[in-house]
C-alpha positions as CSV (number, residue, x, y, z in Angstrom):
1,X,-24.3,-52.9,-51.5
2,X,-25.4,-51.7,-48.1
3,X,-28.8,-50.0,-48.0
4,X,-30.0,-47.1,-45.8
5,X,-32.3,-49.6,-44.1
6,X,-29.5,-51.2,-42.1
7,X,-29.8,-50.6,-38.3
8,X,-32.5,-47.9,-38.6
9,X,-33.8,-48.4,-35.1
10,X,-32.6,-45.7,-32.7
11,X,-32.5,-45.5,-29.0
12,X,-33.8,-42.6,-27.0
13,X,-30.6,-40.6,-27.7
14,X,-31.1,-40.7,-31.4
15,X,-28.1,-43.0,-31.9
16,X,-28.3,-46.4,-33.5
17,X,-28.2,-49.4,-31.2
18,X,-24.9,-50.6,-32.6
19,X,-23.2,-47.3,-32.2
20,X,-24.6,-47.0,-28.7
21,X,-23.3,-50.4,-27.8
22,X,-19.9,-49.9,-29.4
23,X,-19.5,-46.7,-27.5
24,X,-19.8,-48.6,-24.2
25,X,-17.4,-51.3,-25.5
26,X,-14.9,-48.6,-26.2
27,X,-15.6,-47.0,-22.8
28,X,-14.6,-50.1,-20.9
29,X,-11.7,-50.9,-23.2
30,X,-10.4,-47.4,-22.7
31,X,-10.7,-47.6,-19.0
32,X,-8.3,-50.6,-19.2
33,X,-6.0,-49.0,-21.8
34,X,-5.8,-45.6,-20.0
35,X,-5.2,-47.3,-16.6
36,X,-1.8,-48.4,-18.0
37,X,-1.0,-45.9,-20.8
38,X,0.1,-42.9,-18.6
39,X,2.1,-45.1,-16.3
40,X,3.9,-47.2,-18.9
41,X,6.5,-44.5,-19.7
42,X,7.0,-43.9,-16.0
43,X,7.3,-47.7,-15.5
44,X,9.9,-47.9,-18.3
45,X,12.1,-44.9,-17.3
46,X,11.8,-45.1,-13.5
47,X,11.4,-48.8,-12.7
48,X,13.1,-50.6,-15.6
49,X,15.8,-47.9,-16.3
50,X,15.0,-47.4,-20.0
51,X,16.0,-44.1,-21.7
52,X,13.5,-41.7,-23.2
53,X,14.9,-42.7,-26.6
54,X,13.9,-46.3,-25.9
55,X,10.4,-45.1,-24.9
56,X,10.2,-43.4,-28.3
57,X,11.3,-46.5,-30.1
58,X,8.7,-48.7,-28.2
59,X,5.9,-46.3,-28.9
60,X,6.9,-45.9,-32.5
61,X,7.0,-49.7,-33.1
62,X,3.8,-50.2,-31.3
63,X,1.9,-47.5,-33.2
64,X,3.3,-48.5,-36.6
65,X,2.3,-52.1,-36.0
66,X,-1.3,-51.0,-35.5
67,X,-1.1,-48.8,-38.5
68,X,0.3,-51.4,-40.9
69,X,-2.4,-53.9,-39.9
70,X,-5.3,-51.4,-40.3
71,X,-5.1,-51.4,-44.1
72,X,-5.0,-55.2,-44.4
73,X,-7.7,-55.8,-41.8
74,X,-9.8,-53.1,-43.4
75,X,-9.4,-54.6,-46.8
76,X,-10.2,-58.1,-45.5
77,X,-13.3,-56.9,-43.7
78,X,-14.4,-55.3,-47.0
79,X,-13.7,-58.5,-48.9
80,X,-15.8,-60.7,-46.6
81,X,-18.2,-57.9,-45.7
82,X,-17.8,-59.1,-42.1
83,X,-16.7,-56.6,-39.4
84,X,-17.3,-58.4,-36.1
85,X,-14.6,-61.1,-36.3
86,X,-12.0,-58.4,-36.6
87,X,-13.5,-56.3,-33.9
88,X,-13.8,-59.1,-31.4
89,X,-10.3,-60.5,-32.0
90,X,-8.8,-57.1,-31.8
91,X,-10.3,-56.2,-28.5
92,X,-9.3,-59.6,-27.1
93,X,-5.6,-59.2,-28.0
94,X,-5.5,-55.8,-26.4
95,X,-7.0,-57.3,-23.2
96,X,-4.3,-59.9,-23.0
97,X,-1.6,-57.3,-23.4
98,X,-2.5,-55.9,-19.9
99,X,-1.5,-59.2,-18.4
100,X,1.7,-59.3,-20.3
101,X,2.7,-55.8,-19.0
102,X,2.4,-57.1,-15.5
103,X,4.8,-59.9,-16.3
104,X,7.4,-57.5,-17.8
105,X,10.7,-57.2,-16.0
106,X,12.8,-55.7,-18.9
107,X,11.9,-53.1,-21.5
108,X,11.9,-55.7,-24.4
109,X,9.0,-57.5,-22.6
110,X,7.1,-54.2,-22.4
111,X,7.7,-53.8,-26.2
112,X,6.1,-57.2,-26.7
113,X,3.1,-56.3,-24.5
114,X,2.7,-53.0,-26.4
115,X,3.0,-54.9,-29.7
116,X,0.1,-57.2,-28.7
117,X,-2.0,-54.2,-27.6
118,X,-1.4,-52.3,-30.9
119,X,-1.7,-55.5,-32.9
120,X,-5.2,-55.8,-31.5
121,X,-5.9,-52.2,-32.3
122,X,-4.7,-52.7,-35.8
123,X,-7.0,-55.6,-36.4
124,X,-10.2,-53.9,-35.0
125,X,-10.1,-50.2,-35.8
126,X,-10.9,-50.1,-39.6
127,X,-13.6,-52.8,-39.2
128,X,-15.1,-51.0,-36.2
129,X,-15.2,-47.6,-38.0
130,X,-16.8,-49.3,-41.0
131,X,-19.4,-50.9,-38.7
132,X,-20.2,-47.5,-37.3
133,X,-20.5,-46.1,-40.8
134,X,-22.9,-48.9,-41.8
135,X,-24.9,-48.3,-38.7
136,X,-26.0,-44.8,-39.4
137,X,-27.1,-42.5,-42.2
138,X,-24.7,-40.1,-43.9
139,X,-26.2,-37.0,-42.2
140,X,-25.6,-38.7,-38.8
141,X,-22.0,-39.6,-39.2
142,X,-20.6,-36.6,-37.2
143,X,-22.9,-37.3,-34.3
144,X,-22.3,-41.0,-34.4
145,X,-18.5,-40.8,-34.5
146,X,-18.7,-38.0,-32.0
147,X,-20.8,-40.1,-29.6
148,X,-18.4,-43.1,-30.0
149,X,-15.4,-40.9,-29.4
150,X,-17.0,-39.2,-26.4
151,X,-17.6,-42.6,-24.6
152,X,-14.2,-43.8,-25.7
153,X,-12.6,-40.8,-24.2
154,X,-14.8,-40.9,-21.1
155,X,-13.2,-44.3,-20.4
156,X,-9.9,-42.5,-20.7
157,X,-11.0,-40.2,-17.9
158,X,-12.0,-43.0,-15.5
159,X,-9.0,-45.2,-16.4
160,X,-6.3,-42.9,-15.1
161,X,-8.4,-42.1,-12.0
162,X,-8.7,-45.8,-11.4
163,X,-4.9,-46.1,-11.8
164,X,-4.4,-43.3,-9.2
165,X,-6.8,-45.1,-6.8
166,X,-5.1,-48.4,-7.1
167,X,-1.6,-46.9,-7.0
168,X,-2.6,-45.2,-3.7
169,X,-4.2,-48.3,-2.2
170,X,-1.4,-50.7,-3.3
171,X,1.5,-48.2,-2.7
172,X,2.6,-47.6,-6.2
173,X,2.4,-51.2,-7.3
174,X,2.4,-50.7,-11.0
175,X,2.3,-54.4,-11.9
176,X,-0.9,-55.0,-9.9
177,X,-2.5,-52.1,-11.6
178,X,-1.7,-53.7,-15.0
179,X,-3.4,-56.9,-13.9
180,X,-6.5,-55.1,-12.6
181,X,-6.8,-53.3,-16.0
182,X,-7.6,-56.7,-17.6
183,X,-11.0,-56.7,-15.8
184,X,-12.7,-53.7,-17.6
185,X,-11.1,-54.9,-20.9
186,X,-12.9,-58.2,-20.4
187,X,-16.2,-56.5,-19.6
188,X,-15.9,-54.6,-22.9
189,X,-15.5,-57.9,-24.9
190,X,-18.6,-59.4,-23.2
191,X,-20.7,-56.3,-24.1
192,X,-19.4,-56.5,-27.7
193,X,-20.4,-60.2,-28.0
194,X,-23.9,-59.7,-26.4
195,X,-25.1,-56.4,-27.8
196,X,-23.4,-55.5,-31.1
197,X,-25.1,-57.1,-34.2
198,X,-23.9,-57.1,-37.8
199,X,-26.3,-57.7,-40.6
200,X,-25.2,-60.5,-42.9
201,X,-23.9,-59.2,-46.2
202,X,-22.7,-60.8,-49.4
203,X,-18.9,-60.9,-49.8
204,X,-17.5,-58.8,-52.5
205,X,-15.8,-60.3,-55.5
206,X,-12.3,-59.2,-56.4
207,X,-13.5,-56.8,-59.1
208,X,-16.0,-55.1,-56.8
209,X,-13.3,-54.8,-54.1
210,X,-10.7,-53.0,-56.1
211,X,-10.0,-49.5,-54.9
212,X,-7.7,-48.2,-57.6
213,X,-5.7,-45.1,-56.5
214,X,-6.6,-43.2,-59.7
215,X,-10.3,-43.8,-59.1
216,X,-10.2,-42.7,-55.5
217,X,-12.0,-39.4,-54.7
218,X,-9.3,-36.7,-55.0
219,X,-10.7,-35.1,-51.8
220,X,-9.6,-38.3,-49.9
221,X,-6.1,-37.9,-51.4
222,X,-5.9,-34.3,-50.4
223,X,-7.0,-35.0,-46.8
224,X,-4.6,-37.9,-46.6
225,X,-1.7,-35.8,-47.8
226,X,-2.4,-33.0,-45.3
227,X,-2.6,-35.5,-42.5
228,X,0.7,-37.2,-43.4
229,X,2.4,-33.8,-43.0
230,X,0.6,-33.2,-39.7
231,X,1.4,-36.6,-38.2
232,X,5.1,-36.4,-39.0
233,X,5.2,-33.9,-36.2
234,X,2.5,-35.5,-34.0
235,X,4.5,-37.7,-31.7
236,X,3.0,-40.0,-29.1
237,X,1.2,-38.4,-26.2
238,X,3.7,-40.2,-24.0
239,X,6.0,-37.2,-24.6
240,X,3.4,-34.8,-23.2
241,X,3.3,-37.0,-20.0
242,X,7.1,-37.0,-19.9
243,X,7.2,-33.2,-20.4
244,X,4.8,-32.8,-17.4
245,X,7.2,-34.9,-15.3
246,X,10.2,-33.0,-16.7
247,X,8.6,-29.8,-15.4
248,X,8.4,-31.3,-11.9
249,X,4.9,-33.0,-11.6
250,X,4.8,-36.1,-9.5
251,X,3.5,-39.4,-10.9
252,X,-0.1,-39.1,-9.6
253,X,-0.3,-35.4,-10.4
254,X,0.8,-36.1,-13.9
255,X,-2.0,-38.6,-14.2
256,X,-4.5,-36.0,-13.0
257,X,-3.3,-33.6,-15.7
258,X,-3.8,-36.4,-18.3
259,X,-7.3,-37.0,-16.9
260,X,-8.1,-33.3,-17.3
261,X,-7.1,-33.6,-21.0
262,X,-9.5,-36.6,-21.5
263,X,-12.4,-34.8,-19.7
264,X,-12.3,-31.9,-22.2
265,X,-11.8,-34.3,-25.1
266,X,-14.9,-36.3,-24.0
267,X,-17.0,-33.2,-23.3
268,X,-16.3,-31.6,-26.7
269,X,-16.5,-34.7,-28.9
270,X,-20.3,-34.9,-29.3
271,X,-20.8,-31.1,-29.8
272,X,-18.0,-31.2,-32.4
273,X,-19.7,-34.0,-34.2
274,X,-23.1,-32.2,-34.2
275,X,-21.5,-29.1,-35.5
276,X,-19.9,-31.1,-38.3
277,X,-23.2,-32.5,-39.4
278,X,-24.5,-29.0,-39.7
279,X,-21.6,-26.9,-41.2
280,X,-19.2,-29.6,-42.5
281,X,-15.9,-30.8,-41.3
282,X,-13.4,-28.5,-43.0
283,X,-13.6,-25.5,-40.7
284,X,-13.7,-27.7,-37.6
285,X,-10.6,-29.7,-38.6
286,X,-8.6,-26.5,-39.5
287,X,-9.5,-25.0,-36.1
288,X,-8.3,-28.2,-34.4
289,X,-4.9,-28.0,-36.3
290,X,-4.3,-24.4,-35.3
291,X,-5.1,-25.3,-31.7
292,X,-2.6,-28.2,-31.8
293,X,0.1,-25.8,-33.2
294,X,-0.4,-23.3,-30.4
295,X,-0.5,-26.0,-27.6
296,X,2.6,-27.8,-28.8
297,X,4.5,-24.5,-29.1
298,X,3.7,-23.7,-25.5
299,X,4.6,-27.2,-24.3
300,X,8.1,-26.4,-25.6
301,X,8.1,-22.8,-24.4
302,X,6.9,-23.1,-20.8
303,X,9.3,-23.3,-17.8
304,X,6.7,-23.9,-15.1
305,X,4.4,-26.9,-14.5
306,X,1.5,-24.6,-13.6
307,X,0.9,-24.1,-17.4
308,X,0.3,-27.9,-17.8
309,X,-3.1,-27.4,-16.2
310,X,-4.0,-25.0,-19.0
311,X,-2.4,-26.8,-22.0
312,X,-3.7,-30.3,-21.3
313,X,-7.4,-29.4,-21.4
314,X,-6.9,-27.2,-24.5
315,X,-5.1,-30.2,-26.1
316,X,-8.3,-32.2,-25.4
317,X,-10.3,-29.7,-27.4
318,X,-7.9,-30.2,-30.4
319,X,-8.6,-33.9,-30.2
320,X,-12.3,-33.5,-30.1
321,X,-12.2,-31.3,-33.2
322,X,-10.1,-33.7,-35.2
323,X,-10.2,-37.3,-34.2
324,X,-13.9,-38.4,-34.5
325,X,-14.5,-35.5,-36.9
326,X,-11.8,-36.8,-39.2
327,X,-13.3,-40.3,-39.3
328,X,-16.8,-38.9,-40.0
329,X,-15.2,-36.8,-42.8
330,X,-13.5,-39.8,-44.4
331,X,-16.7,-41.8,-44.3
332,X,-18.2,-39.2,-46.7
333,X,-15.3,-39.4,-49.2
334,X,-15.5,-43.1,-50.2
335,X,-18.1,-45.7,-51.1
336,X,-19.5,-47.3,-47.9
337,X,-18.8,-50.9,-49.0
338,X,-15.1,-50.0,-49.4
339,X,-14.9,-47.9,-46.2
340,X,-12.8,-50.5,-44.4
341,X,-10.0,-50.2,-47.0
342,X,-10.2,-46.4,-47.0
343,X,-10.0,-46.2,-43.2
344,X,-7.2,-48.7,-43.3
345,X,-5.2,-46.7,-45.8
346,X,-5.7,-43.5,-43.8
347,X,-4.8,-45.2,-40.4
348,X,-1.8,-47.0,-41.9
349,X,-0.4,-43.8,-43.5
350,X,-0.7,-41.7,-40.3
351,X,0.6,-44.6,-38.2
352,X,3.8,-44.9,-40.2
353,X,4.2,-41.2,-39.8
354,X,3.5,-41.5,-36.1
355,X,6.3,-44.1,-35.8
356,X,8.8,-41.6,-37.3
357,X,7.3,-38.8,-35.3
358,X,7.9,-40.7,-32.0
359,X,11.3,-41.9,-33.0
360,X,12.4,-38.4,-34.1
361,X,10.9,-36.9,-30.9
362,X,12.8,-39.3,-28.8
363,X,16.1,-38.4,-30.5
364,X,15.4,-34.7,-30.3
365,X,14.5,-35.0,-26.6
366,X,17.6,-37.0,-25.7
367,X,20.3,-35.5,-28.0
368,X,19.2,-31.9,-28.7
369,X,16.7,-30.4,-26.1
370,X,13.4,-31.4,-24.5
371,X,11.7,-28.4,-26.1
372,X,12.6,-29.2,-29.7
373,X,10.0,-32.0,-30.4
374,X,7.2,-29.7,-29.4
375,X,8.4,-26.8,-31.6
376,X,8.7,-29.3,-34.5
377,X,5.2,-30.6,-34.0
378,X,3.8,-27.0,-33.8
379,X,5.4,-26.1,-37.1
380,X,4.1,-29.2,-38.9
381,X,0.5,-28.6,-37.6
382,X,0.6,-25.0,-38.7
383,X,1.8,-26.0,-42.2
384,X,-1.0,-28.6,-42.4
385,X,-3.7,-26.0,-41.4
386,X,-2.5,-23.6,-44.1
387,X,-2.5,-26.3,-46.7
388,X,-6.1,-27.3,-45.7
389,X,-7.2,-23.7,-46.1
390,X,-5.6,-23.6,-49.5
391,X,-6.6,-27.0,-50.8
392,X,-9.9,-27.2,-48.9
393,X,-12.1,-25.6,-51.5
394,X,-11.2,-28.5,-53.9
395,X,-12.5,-31.1,-51.4
396,X,-15.9,-32.6,-52.3
397,X,-17.8,-35.4,-50.6
398,X,-19.5,-38.2,-52.6
399,X,-22.6,-38.4,-50.2
């Protein structure tokens, strides 16, 4: 059993040293990831000649790979009560994927590179979230996950800006940009190895590790059910980027719009976490779902690219109100020593839904109309918000 004494020392920002360090690890990793993420769909469609449906398949397979691994890696990290091996190996695989992208000359090779990247994410995410949970007290979860999410997203601000800089200097050489992205990924791994420490804990026996579905907090089941509905309509952000291009934005301008999204996401993440610690997560998450519904509706409705500059930053507010907040919320619904498994179940479920969401969105875009995926996502988010309002009063934390 993990005690409240673990990682009590705080730095000057009131955040545990582990959470502070992991925030910067994610910062550099996201610089690397976001240097390549907004240009991968452009690389596929413009330079390799892949269809938007193929982009949807690649993103769906990549995200579902990460999702399927999260439950197993989370369970294993609970079993051995070791988080760091999973976190280090996961970040390392994602770093290697940047090099593989640069070597890709056909879309199947891009699929392999994205598979490596998401394989790494699948290995590390549940264990990392459990390590954050272990590194702070229950009444600091919102702020801790918010801080981590803020730095993670701040990296997503600098990453696309770095991509724009290098694309300008090297005259739209996308492959060289992929290679350069390996450097910040490597810096993140070094920071992880040097500054993040895990207290040695006794491995759990099989009987202690069991997380029987009938014994799981009903509140976790309710939250999982609502998110399954939401994520069936929440396709990859790749489609937002493609929509911006569809409305006439150039490559670099599209990346700037994506940067604006990440700026608001980062700025609102810590305040959202602090608010959650004070008033609880339910109202914050419901607000985020309604914002998503509105934003996605207008992504489908608009006819001019000028509205992209309004919708992207509002979409960032949605992310701040749901992503880190949701993880902090889950950490209060399950026993801390089994949190890796719980995070894994959640991430796997929504990842499978994300696969179908991206696959369906690609088909809707290609064979019906480019607006339809966004209307569909808007409807699913609205339904999820209404369900959370109705079922929310039954949700109880165990902390």
